[in-house]
N, C-alpha and C positions, 0 to 999 in steps of 0.2 A: 665445595667451593674452595678455590685456593686464591689467596690474595697475595700478590708480590710486587715489589718495587721493580721497576724496569727503566732502562735507559731510553730516553725520549728520542735518541737518534736512531733506533732500530727501524728496520724495514717494516716490521708489523705495525708499529705505532704510526709510521708514515701512511701506510694503507687505511688504518682505521681512521686517522684524522681526515684523509682525503674523503672517505665515506661520510664522516661527520659533517664536513663542508658541503657534501652533495646533499645531505638532508636539509642543511640550512638553505641551500639553493632551491629545493623543492618547496620549502615552507615560506621562503621570503622572495623568491625570484632574485632580481639583482639588487634588491634594497640594500643589502650590506656589502655589496661586491667591492666597494672602494675601502671599506673599513675592516674586513675580515683579512687579517694578514697572519702570517706565521710569525709567532714570537721567536726570539732566539731560543733554541731548545736548551741551551746551557742554563737558562734562567730556571729551569725545573729541576736542576741537578742539586744534590746536597752541596753545601749545608743549608742554603736558603729555600730549596725547593724540594719536591717529591713528586714522582709519577707512579701511579699504582694501576695495576690491572687485576681483574677478577677472572678466574679461569674455571671453566666447568668442562670436564673431559678433554683437558688440554686446549680448549678453544677459548679465546678472549671473549667474554660476554659483557664486560663493563670496563670502563677506565675512568680515570680522574687525576687531576693534578692541582698542585699549587706552586706559586712562585711569590717572591717578595713584591708586594704592592708599594710599601715604604718599610721603614725600619721596624715599625710595630704591627703591620698589617700584612696578612698573607692574602693573596687572590686565588680563589679557586677557578680552575679553567678545565675545559675539556671533559665536563662531566657527561658521560654517555653510557647508555645501555643498549645492547643489541636489541632490535625490535622484538625478537622472539622471546626475550627474557624481561621485558618491561612489566611493571605492576606486580613484581615479586619482592619488592623490598631491597633489591641490590643497590640501588642509588642511595637509599637511607643509610645502608651499611657502609657504602663506600665513603660518603660525605662524612659520617661520623669518625671513620678511620683517618680521613684526611684532616679533619679538625684536630683530632687527638694529636697527630704528627706535627701539625702546625703549631699547636700550643706547646708541645714538648720542646720545639725549637726556640720558643720564647716569643712567638707572635702573640699579641694581645687581643687582636681582632682579625676577623675574616670578612673579606669583601668578595662579592661575586655579582655577575651580571647574567641576565637571560634576555631573550628577545621577546617582543611584544606579542607573538604568535605562539607562546609556549606556556599556556595556562597551567599545564600539568607540572611544569617546572617551578612556576610561581607558587603553587599549592604545596609542592614538596618543600621549598625553602621556608615558606611560612610554618609549615608543620614542624620543621627542624629548629624553629626558634629565630629565624632570621628576621631582622627588622627591615621592611620595605622602605626605600628612600623615595617613594612615589606614592601616590594616592591609589590604594587597591580598589577603591570604590569607583574609579573612573575606567571607562572602557580601556583596555590596553592599547588598542589601536590608536588612541589619542596620543600615545607616546612615540608614534611614528611620524607625527607632523611637527614642523618647526614650532617652537625652538628645540624640540627633543630630537634625540638620535636613534630612537627605536630600542634602546637598552634600558631594561628595568634593573635598577641597582638594589642590592641588599647588603646589609652588614650585620655581623654578629659579634659580640664581645666575648672574650674569655669567661669573665665573671659577669653574669647578668646583673649583678647587684650594682655595678658602676655603669655610668653613662654609656650608651651604645655609641654615641657620637663623639665622646670626649677622649 
């Protein structure tokens, strides 16, 4: 498995991102159609961001990125693993590397969201030490109804000894 930083403007990232949005559409229908948007790809470039891919036999099998959420917080985005490579620990490895890179750049916290129909992602982020900013004991579909927007929010601090929210 090779992990490399990649320019988010490349055609291959564009194709994978389209596939990711297609997966979202399959999972959520048009629920997020008005809110799923393309961020400015420049936000994922150094020195404030990073875009990584994992390759196996020269095929991209996983990707992930981060960008600045604010001056002290990075936001993880585009965490994706090819369907044929899921449940192999690739996402864990990728998120750990993204966290390490974000903390090296001076971010103190990492923020991320996932959708209400992705319990596997919720479990992953909880396993990785993220603090859920929602009640994990409620059915996740609850967060698809007003006043919520369907996004399940998480945060993780660089140093778990200090407040996760402060």
